[in-house]
C-alpha positions, 0 to 999 in steps of 0.5 A: 608296421602291421600286426596279424589283425591287419591286411593291406593291398596296394591296388594298381591304380594307387589306392591302398586298401586296409582292413581289420576283421572283427568276427563278433560284429555284423556291421562294417565301418568303411572310410575313404581317406583323401590326403588333402586338408587345410594345410595344403591350401594356398591362402587364396583358397583357404577352406576349399577342401572343406567346401569340396567335402560338402559338395560331394554329397550334392549329387553325381551323374547317376544320383541326386543328393536326395537319392544318396540320402535315400539309398543310405537310409534304405540300408539302415546305415550312416554316411558322413564326412569330416575335414582336417588339417591333413586329410578329408574322410568320408565314412559309412557304417552298414550291415555286412550284407550291404557293404557292396551297395555302400561302396558303390555309392561312396565311390560314385560320390568320390569320383563322379560328383558334378560340382555344379555352380548351383550346388556351389552357390547353395552350399556356400550359404551353408558353410558361411553359416557353419563358420558363423556358428563356430565363431559364435562359440568362443570355447571352440574358436579359441583353439583355432586362434591359438593355432594360428598364433602358434604357427603364424606363417605355417600352413598348419595355422590355417583354419579348416573351415577357411576364410569367409572372404574366400568362401564367398568368392570360390567358383565351380571351375576353381573348385573342380580343378582343385578336386581333380588335382587331389581326389586321385587314386594314389592320394586315397586310402580305403580303411575298413573294420568290422565284419569284412573280408579283405579280398572282397573289399579289394575286389569291390574297390578295384571294380568300382574305381576308375584307374584313369581318374587322373594323375593330379598333384598330391605333393606336400611341402613341409618345414618346421615352423619357428615359434615366437613367444607372444600373447594375443587377446581378443576383446569379446563381450563373453560371460567367461574368458577362454584361455589357451597357453601352449608351445610346439610339440612333437611330429607324429613319428617322433620316438617320444610320442608315447612319453608325450601321451603320458606327460599330457595325461599327468599335466591335464588329462583327467580329474586327477591331473595336476591342472584339474586339481590345482585350478579347479579343485583347490582354487575353484578358478575354472569349471573346465581346464585340460591339456591336449596335444596334436601331432602332424607330419613335421611338428605338433603342439601341446596346449592347456585350455581353461575357461574362467572369469575375466578377472581371474585370467592372470591368476589361471595363466600363472598357475598353468605356468607354475605347473609347467615349471614344476614338472620341468624342474622336478619331473613326475612321481612314480605314482603319477606315472603308474596312474597315467599309464593305466588311464591311457591303456584303459581308454585305448582298450575301450576305444578299440571295441568300436569298429569306427575307432579301429577304422579310423586308426587304420586310415589315419595312420596310413594316410599320414604315413604312420605306423600301425601297431597291434594292441599288445605292441601299443600297450607295451610302448606305453608301459615302457615309458619311464619317469626319466622319459617324461621329465626329459620330454618336459624339459625339451618342450618347455625348457626355453619357455617358448609359450604362446597364449590366446585369450578371448574375453571382455577386456576392452582397452585394459593392458592384459598382455603385460600381465601374462609374461 
């Protein structure tokens, strides 16, 4: 669904172009969204999408890696990329007068990268260092470990960064084959927001993209995973223990997704949330405690994170479960409901003052098959959530208590697991 602020054109080659004009700006943020992520990878290629993201900055038949960097520096612009479970995004922000130059460089990178073995070998070392850095940050990696425990046999449980063993063995030929099968026009969305003219953007992309770039195979198979309630404890010599407790959530297009945002906010979305007040303010058991949710094509998750002293892990987990039980059994108050909705609406409005956020909203929704609502419609959807909606959703999500927990900390051989459920 598109409001009056959005324009969309489907090019003959299969690329979808979406723009949102922000007349007060002199800059344009553009993203090339590719519908491939870690969930699309077979186990023996775990991390290949992220590897390709790195390699597309290493040079084309027309530009070296250094020249790509120099051209964007000369524009006074930004160029970056990121990988996720369901997509890879390459994005830039430049002055509107340099948009043609930016799009020319980006299309060259996406469709004409060389993927040479020497670049694969060099970037392999960088990615292995990135994985090592991530694994050395327990407050980061705990979320990956939770997802892999929640979705044990589902592709959504795979790490975006991939397996070190796989990264060490990937060669340029299998990388190039995977690249050719996924970086195809019909699997790409171009989204732009800011000082942008839609017709001009369509003309630019049409002129610069080769419609014969390949047919490939962009199909994605999905099935709803089963959840097995259990706890996984990782023994590490950390000063603080890190805990994530959660369960299966909602798919991206679920009609209760706005109620989920409200429920998440009430449970652990801010300083006035139940978990923050109970665990940090009243009991002083954690410095950081919050809830979060993620939504994907066929399923999602809702979870709570806390960082606490190792001796307090069992107490923190019990408090989290108590708050989940309380919200499931008794619902939420009208005061909580009103405060939560106002918080969500305020955060939403503030985020959309930035062209990067608006570009991301367009690109992510389109590449994932979602709706794109205008701001007024979004605010109305949030306002329409009732206390009964939130209570019903809480019972649906947590009623069967299919909870999964992951814990990192210096627990040695202690029988921690028996105290969690």
